[in-house]
N, CA, C and O atoms as CSV, one atom per row, in Angstrom:
chain,resi,resn,atom,element,x,y,z
A,1,MET,N,N,143.011,-57.959,-77.113
A,1,MET,CA,C,143.277,-57.344,-78.394
A,1,MET,C,C,144.595,-56.597,-78.338
A,1,MET,O,O,145.010,-56.108,-77.288
A,2,ALA,N,N,145.220,-56.522,-79.451
A,2,ALA,CA,C,146.487,-55.795,-79.547
A,2,ALA,C,C,146.215,-54.302,-79.617
A,2,ALA,O,O,145.193,-53.861,-80.143
A,3,ASP,N,N,147.147,-53.541,-79.079
A,3,ASP,CA,C,147.027,-52.091,-79.167
A,3,ASP,C,C,147.353,-51.650,-80.586
A,3,ASP,O,O,148.474,-51.818,-81.066
A,4,ILE,N,N,146.369,-51.096,-81.231
A,4,ILE,CA,C,146.547,-50.616,-82.603
A,4,ILE,C,C,146.764,-49.114,-82.546
A,4,ILE,O,O,145.903,-48.378,-82.064
A,5,PRO,N,N,147.902,-48.656,-83.033
A,5,PRO,CA,C,148.133,-47.210,-82.993
A,5,PRO,C,C,147.206,-46.493,-83.972
A,5,PRO,O,O,146.926,-46.985,-85.065
A,6,THR,N,N,146.756,-45.363,-83.568
A,6,THR,CA,C,145.875,-44.570,-84.409
A,6,THR,C,C,146.661,-43.421,-85.022
A,6,THR,O,O,147.614,-42.924,-84.423
A,7,THR,N,N,146.267,-43.009,-86.196
A,7,THR,CA,C,146.965,-41.913,-86.862
A,7,THR,C,C,146.366,-40.562,-86.511
A,7,THR,O,O,146.966,-39.528,-86.805
A,8,ALA,N,N,145.194,-40.551,-85.889
A,8,ALA,CA,C,144.564,-39.290,-85.529
A,8,ALA,C,C,145.233,-38.712,-84.292
A,8,ALA,O,O,145.514,-39.418,-83.324
A,9,ARG,N,N,145.478,-37.425,-84.350
A,9,ARG,CA,C,146.066,-36.755,-83.196
A,9,ARG,C,C,144.974,-36.364,-82.205
A,9,ARG,O,O,143.871,-35.994,-82.609
A,10,PRO,N,N,145.271,-36.445,-80.928
A,10,PRO,CA,C,144.279,-35.964,-79.968
A,10,PRO,C,C,144.188,-34.438,-80.043
A,10,PRO,O,O,145.180,-33.756,-80.304
A,11,ARG,N,N,143.002,-33.925,-79.813
A,11,ARG,CA,C,142.801,-32.483,-79.884
A,11,ARG,C,C,143.478,-31.803,-78.702
A,11,ARG,O,O,143.350,-32.245,-77.560
A,12,SER,N,N,144.190,-30.739,-78.985
A,12,SER,CA,C,144.848,-29.992,-77.924
A,12,SER,C,C,144.191,-28.626,-77.801
A,12,SER,O,O,143.381,-28.233,-78.641
A,13,SER,N,N,144.546,-27.913,-76.751
A,13,SER,CA,C,143.984,-26.574,-76.586
A,13,SER,C,C,144.564,-25.627,-77.630
A,13,SER,O,O,143.900,-24.665,-78.015
A,14,ALA,N,N,145.786,-25.876,-78.097
A,14,ALA,CA,C,146.367,-25.042,-79.147
A,14,ALA,C,C,145.579,-25.186,-80.438
A,14,ALA,O,O,145.422,-24.218,-81.183
A,15,ALA,N,N,145.085,-26.382,-80.706
A,15,ALA,CA,C,144.274,-26.598,-81.904
A,15,ALA,C,C,142.978,-25.807,-81.815
A,15,ALA,O,O,142.551,-25.204,-82.799
A,16,ARG,N,N,142.360,-25.804,-80.665
A,16,ARG,CA,C,141.095,-25.074,-80.511
A,16,ARG,C,C,141.331,-23.567,-80.622
A,16,ARG,O,O,140.513,-22.856,-81.206
A,17,VAL,N,N,142.440,-23.075,-80.070
A,17,VAL,CA,C,142.755,-21.646,-80.161
A,17,VAL,C,C,142.964,-21.248,-81.618
A,17,VAL,O,O,142.464,-20.210,-82.052
A,18,CYS,N,N,143.693,-22.055,-82.372
A,18,CYS,CA,C,143.911,-21.766,-83.790
A,18,CYS,C,C,142.595,-21.772,-84.555
A,18,CYS,O,O,142.388,-20.936,-85.436
A,19,THR,N,N,141.717,-22.690,-84.235
A,19,THR,CA,C,140.429,-22.765,-84.907
A,19,THR,C,C,139.573,-21.546,-84.602
A,19,THR,O,O,138.965,-20.977,-85.509
A,20,ILE,N,N,139.517,-21.140,-83.350
A,20,ILE,CA,C,138.728,-19.968,-82.974
A,20,ILE,C,C,139.286,-18.722,-83.634
A,20,ILE,O,O,138.528,-17.891,-84.134
A,21,LEU,N,N,140.603,-18.584,-83.641
A,21,LEU,CA,C,141.210,-17.437,-84.304
A,21,LEU,C,C,140.958,-17.473,-85.813
A,21,LEU,O,O,140.833,-16.425,-86.446
A,22,GLY,N,N,140.885,-18.658,-86.382
A,22,GLY,CA,C,140.547,-18.775,-87.797
A,22,GLY,C,C,139.166,-18.212,-88.093
A,22,GLY,O,O,138.979,-17.515,-89.091
A,23,PHE,N,N,138.190,-18.511,-87.227
A,23,PHE,CA,C,136.851,-17.954,-87.398
A,23,PHE,C,C,136.837,-16.439,-87.188
A,23,PHE,O,O,136.135,-15.720,-87.899
A,24,VAL,N,N,137.606,-15.956,-86.218
A,24,VAL,CA,C,137.680,-14.515,-85.971
A,24,VAL,C,C,138.260,-13.802,-87.194
A,24,VAL,O,O,137.749,-12.763,-87.612
A,25,PHE,N,N,139.326,-14.363,-87.762
A,25,PHE,CA,C,139.920,-13.746,-88.942
A,25,PHE,C,C,139.004,-13.863,-90.158
A,25,PHE,O,O,139.087,-13.030,-91.060
A,26,ALA,N,N,138.147,-14.858,-90.208
A,26,ALA,CA,C,137.167,-14.958,-91.295
A,26,ALA,C,C,136.191,-13.784,-91.243
A,26,ALA,O,O,135.842,-13.214,-92.277
A,27,VAL,N,N,135.755,-13.427,-90.039
A,27,VAL,CA,C,134.855,-12.286,-89.884
A,27,VAL,C,C,135.589,-10.985,-90.199
A,27,VAL,O,O,135.031,-10.097,-90.843
A,28,LEU,N,N,136.832,-10.870,-89.749
A,28,LEU,CA,C,137.616,-9.675,-90.048
A,28,LEU,C,C,137.864,-9.544,-91.545
A,28,LEU,O,O,137.907,-8.431,-92.068
A,29,ALA,N,N,138.027,-10.660,-92.238
A,29,ALA,CA,C,138.213,-10.623,-93.691
A,29,ALA,C,C,136.969,-10.098,-94.379
A,29,ALA,O,O,137.054,-9.461,-95.429
A,30,LEU,N,N,135.837,-10.358,-93.801
A,30,LEU,CA,C,134.589,-9.890,-94.392
A,30,LEU,C,C,134.467,-8.375,-94.293
A,30,LEU,O,O,133.941,-7.746,-95.211
A,31,PHE,N,N,134.938,-7.774,-93.205
A,31,PHE,CA,C,134.708,-6.356,-92.971
A,31,PHE,C,C,135.927,-5.463,-93.183
A,31,PHE,O,O,135.764,-4.291,-93.524
A,32,LEU,N,N,137.131,-5.970,-92.995
A,32,LEU,CA,C,138.290,-5.091,-93.056
A,32,LEU,C,C,139.130,-5.321,-94.308
A,32,LEU,O,O,138.891,-4.687,-95.336
A,33,SER,N,N,140.089,-6.201,-94.235
A,33,SER,CA,C,140.985,-6.461,-95.359
A,33,SER,C,C,140.859,-7.919,-95.775
A,33,SER,O,O,141.398,-8.803,-95.109
A,34,PRO,N,N,140.156,-8.176,-96.864
A,34,PRO,CA,C,139.880,-9.563,-97.237
A,34,PRO,C,C,141.137,-10.385,-97.527
A,34,PRO,O,O,141.224,-11.546,-97.129
A,35,LEU,N,N,142.089,-9.800,-98.203
A,35,LEU,CA,C,143.264,-10.571,-98.586
A,35,LEU,C,C,144.099,-10.978,-97.374
A,35,LEU,O,O,144.438,-12.151,-97.217
A,36,ILE,N,N,144.423,-10.035,-96.538
A,36,ILE,CA,C,145.308,-10.313,-95.390
A,36,ILE,C,C,144.630,-11.232,-94.384
A,36,ILE,O,O,145.178,-12.274,-94.024
A,37,PHE,N,N,143.443,-10.851,-93.929
A,37,PHE,CA,C,142.777,-11.627,-92.892
A,37,PHE,C,C,142.245,-12.957,-93.418
A,37,PHE,O,O,142.159,-13.928,-92.666
A,38,GLY,N,N,141.891,-13.013,-94.688
A,38,GLY,CA,C,141.454,-14.277,-95.273
A,38,GLY,C,C,142.563,-15.312,-95.313
A,38,GLY,O,O,142.344,-16.480,-94.992
A,39,VAL,N,N,143.756,-14.880,-95.708
A,39,VAL,CA,C,144.894,-15.805,-95.763
A,39,VAL,C,C,145.304,-16.244,-94.363
A,39,VAL,O,O,145.583,-17.422,-94.137
A,40,ILE,N,N,145.340,-15.305,-93.426
A,40,ILE,CA,C,145.701,-15.663,-92.043
A,40,ILE,C,C,144.682,-16.636,-91.459
A,40,ILE,O,O,145.059,-17.607,-90.804
A,41,GLY,N,N,143.398,-16.384,-91.690
A,41,GLY,CA,C,142.356,-17.284,-91.203
A,41,GLY,C,C,142.446,-18.661,-91.838
A,41,GLY,O,O,142.231,-19.672,-91.169
A,42,LEU,N,N,142.763,-18.704,-93.126
A,42,LEU,CA,C,142.939,-19.985,-93.820
A,42,LEU,C,C,144.076,-20.784,-93.201
A,42,LEU,O,O,143.937,-21.980,-92.944
A,43,ILE,N,N,145.190,-20.124,-92.965
A,43,ILE,CA,C,146.346,-20.806,-92.367
A,43,ILE,C,C,146.017,-21.300,-90.965
A,43,ILE,O,O,146.339,-22.436,-90.619
A,44,LEU,N,N,145.381,-20.462,-90.157
A,44,LEU,CA,C,145.045,-20.873,-88.790
A,44,LEU,C,C,144.029,-22.006,-88.771
A,44,LEU,O,O,144.109,-22.887,-87.915
A,45,GLY,N,N,143.082,-22.002,-89.690
A,45,GLY,CA,C,142.123,-23.099,-89.776
A,45,GLY,C,C,142.786,-24.411,-90.135
A,45,GLY,O,O,142.464,-25.453,-89.564
A,46,ILE,N,N,143.715,-24.364,-91.086
A,46,ILE,CA,C,144.434,-25.577,-91.474
A,46,ILE,C,C,145.313,-26.070,-90.327
A,46,ILE,O,O,145.376,-27.271,-90.066
A,47,VAL,N,N,145.989,-25.154,-89.645
A,47,VAL,CA,C,146.826,-25.551,-88.508
A,47,VAL,C,C,145.969,-26.176,-87.412
A,47,VAL,O,O,146.356,-27.183,-86.819
A,48,GLY,N,N,144.804,-25.581,-87.142
A,48,GLY,CA,C,143.907,-26.152,-86.140
A,48,GLY,C,C,143.450,-27.547,-86.509
A,48,GLY,O,O,143.368,-28.423,-85.649
A,49,ALA,N,N,143.148,-27.763,-87.794
A,49,ALA,CA,C,142.716,-29.089,-88.237
A,49,ALA,C,C,143.845,-30.103,-88.145
A,49,ALA,O,O,143.619,-31.245,-87.748
A,50,VAL,N,N,145.050,-29.703,-88.505
A,50,VAL,CA,C,146.190,-30.620,-88.460
A,50,VAL,C,C,146.553,-30.971,-87.020
A,50,VAL,O,O,146.988,-32.088,-86.739
A,51,LEU,N,N,146.374,-30.017,-86.111
A,51,LEU,CA,C,146.699,-30.276,-84.711
A,51,LEU,C,C,145.649,-31.130,-84.001
A,51,LEU,O,O,145.867,-31.552,-82.865
A,52,GLY,N,N,144.515,-31.391,-84.653
A,52,GLY,CA,C,143.563,-32.315,-84.045
A,52,GLY,C,C,142.137,-31.833,-83.955
A,52,GLY,O,O,141.254,-32.618,-83.607
A,53,ASP,N,N,141.875,-30.588,-84.250
A,53,ASP,CA,C,140.507,-30.077,-84.197
A,53,ASP,C,C,139.893,-30.237,-85.584
A,53,ASP,O,O,139.643,-29.261,-86.292
A,54,LYS,N,N,139.655,-31.508,-85.955
A,54,LYS,CA,C,139.356,-31.865,-87.338
A,54,LYS,C,C,138.171,-31.143,-87.962
A,54,LYS,O,O,138.387,-30.375,-88.899
A,55,PRO,N,N,136.969,-31.328,-87.525
A,55,PRO,CA,C,135.898,-30.719,-88.325
A,55,PRO,C,C,135.897,-29.194,-88.252
A,55,PRO,O,O,135.730,-28.528,-89.273
A,56,LEU,N,N,136.077,-28.643,-87.069
A,56,LEU,CA,C,135.991,-27.194,-86.933
A,56,LEU,C,C,137.172,-26.476,-87.580
A,56,LEU,O,O,137.012,-25.361,-88.077
A,57,GLY,N,N,138.336,-27.083,-87.584
A,57,GLY,CA,C,139.491,-26.467,-88.232
A,57,GLY,C,C,139.272,-26.296,-89.721
A,57,GLY,O,O,139.590,-25.249,-90.285
A,58,TRP,N,N,138.725,-27.330,-90.362
A,58,TRP,CA,C,138.449,-27.233,-91.794
A,58,TRP,C,C,137.318,-26.253,-92.061
A,58,TRP,O,O,137.329,-25.561,-93.079
A,59,TYR,N,N,136.335,-26.183,-91.158
A,59,TYR,CA,C,135.262,-25.209,-91.327
A,59,TYR,C,C,135.799,-23.781,-91.205
A,59,TYR,O,O,135.362,-22.889,-91.933
A,60,ALA,N,N,136.733,-23.566,-90.298
A,60,ALA,CA,C,137.330,-22.239,-90.141
A,60,ALA,C,C,138.109,-21.850,-91.394
A,60,ALA,O,O,138.051,-20.703,-91.837
A,61,ALA,N,N,138.838,-22.809,-91.961
A,61,ALA,CA,C,139.580,-22.530,-93.192
A,61,ALA,C,C,138.615,-22.178,-94.325
A,61,ALA,O,O,138.855,-21.227,-95.069
A,62,ALA,N,N,137.543,-22.929,-94.457
A,62,ALA,CA,C,136.557,-22.643,-95.508
A,62,ALA,C,C,135.858,-21.309,-95.259
A,62,ALA,O,O,135.611,-20.552,-96.198
A,63,ALA,N,N,135.539,-21.021,-94.004
A,63,ALA,CA,C,134.884,-19.756,-93.676
A,63,ALA,C,C,135.794,-18.572,-93.990
A,63,ALA,O,O,135.310,-17.512,-94.387
A,64,SER,N,N,137.086,-18.737,-93.820
A,64,SER,CA,C,138.024,-17.670,-94.134
A,64,SER,C,C,138.073,-17.401,-95.633
A,64,SER,O,O,138.143,-16.249,-96.062
A,65,VAL,N,N,138.037,-18.458,-96.419
A,65,VAL,CA,C,138.021,-18.282,-97.872
A,65,VAL,C,C,136.730,-17.600,-98.304
A,65,VAL,O,O,136.759,-16.676,-99.117
A,66,VAL,N,N,135.606,-18.044,-97.771
A,66,VAL,CA,C,134.318,-17.436,-98.108
A,66,VAL,C,C,134.274,-15.986,-97.641
A,66,VAL,O,O,133.785,-15.118,-98.365
A,67,GLY,N,N,134.780,-15.713,-96.436
A,67,GLY,CA,C,134.820,-14.346,-95.925
A,67,GLY,C,C,135.681,-13.436,-96.774
A,67,GLY,O,O,135.336,-12.275,-96.995
A,68,ALA,N,N,136.806,-13.958,-97.254
A,68,ALA,CA,C,137.686,-13.165,-98.110
A,68,ALA,C,C,137.004,-12.862,-99.445
A,68,ALA,O,O,137.078,-11.736,-99.936
A,69,ILE,N,N,136.349,-13.849,-100.026
A,69,ILE,CA,C,135.668,-13.631,-101.309
A,69,ILE,C,C,134.513,-12.645,-101.152
A,69,ILE,O,O,134.362,-11.727,-101.958
A,70,LEU,N,N,133.701,-12.836,-100.113
A,70,LEU,CA,C,132.581,-11.916,-99.892
A,70,LEU,C,C,133.066,-10.505,-99.551
A,70,LEU,O,O,132.479,-9.516,-99.992
A,71,GLY,N,N,134.133,-10.421,-98.768
A,71,GLY,CA,C,134.701,-9.111,-98.445
A,71,GLY,C,C,135.207,-8.391,-99.685
A,71,GLY,O,O,135.042,-7.179,-99.820
A,72,TYR,N,N,135.825,-9.144,-100.588
A,72,TYR,CA,C,136.305,-8.560,-101.841
A,72,TYR,C,C,135.131,-8.095,-102.697
A,72,TYR,O,O,135.179,-7.009,-103.276
A,73,VAL,N,N,134.080,-8.904,-102.781
A,73,VAL,CA,C,132.903,-8.530,-103.579
A,73,VAL,C,C,132.234,-7.288,-102.998
A,73,VAL,O,O,131.845,-6.392,-103.747
A,74,ILE,N,N,132.097,-7.223,-101.690
A,74,ILE,CA,C,131.503,-6.059,-101.040
A,74,ILE,C,C,132.356,-4.817,-101.272
A,74,ILE,O,O,131.827,-3.743,-101.559
A,75,ALA,N,N,133.668,-4.960,-101.150
A,75,ALA,CA,C,134.560,-3.813,-101.372
A,75,ALA,C,C,134.466,-3.313,-102.805
A,75,ALA,O,O,134.456,-2.105,-103.040
A,76,MET,N,N,134.398,-4.232,-103.766
A,76,MET,CA,C,134.278,-3.814,-105.163
A,76,MET,C,C,132.926,-3.158,-105.434
A,76,MET,O,O,132.835,-2.222,-106.228
A,77,ALA,N,N,131.876,-3.648,-104.774
A,77,ALA,CA,C,130.563,-3.036,-104.949
A,77,ALA,C,C,130.527,-1.611,-104.382
A,77,ALA,O,O,129.894,-0.724,-104.955
A,78,ILE,N,N,131.203,-1.406,-103.267
A,78,ILE,CA,C,131.242,-0.071,-102.660
A,78,ILE,C,C,132.089,0.867,-103.504
A,78,ILE,O,O,131.720,2.024,-103.705
A,79,ILE,N,N,133.210,0.385,-103.995
A,79,ILE,CA,C,134.097,1.234,-104.792
A,79,ILE,C,C,133.449,1.609,-106.124
A,79,ILE,O,O,133.593,2.748,-106.569
A,80,ASN,N,N,132.750,0.697,-106.762
A,80,ASN,CA,C,132.168,0.947,-108.074
A,80,ASN,C,C,130.819,1.659,-108.044
A,80,ASN,O,O,130.290,2.015,-109.097
A,81,SER,N,N,130.265,1.868,-106.875
A,81,SER,CA,C,128.958,2.519,-106.833
A,81,SER,C,C,129.055,4.029,-106.719
A,81,SER,O,O,128.031,4.712,-106.673
């Protein structure tokens, strides 16, 4: 058979580090500053997915968005009570 090039990148350790940091920033967005840590976690999750950590990178990006939204809702509930 002929060697068919694949478009998928192999997973690197940098991809896994970005993904793990994306999850860490998702948790920080929930408790500290939703806007700052949510955006950073989103970026790191996307970078991790693009570098080859496909499913977990996208999950980290989604978790960062959810963490930012929940953190904002919690902050508004505390401020308005």
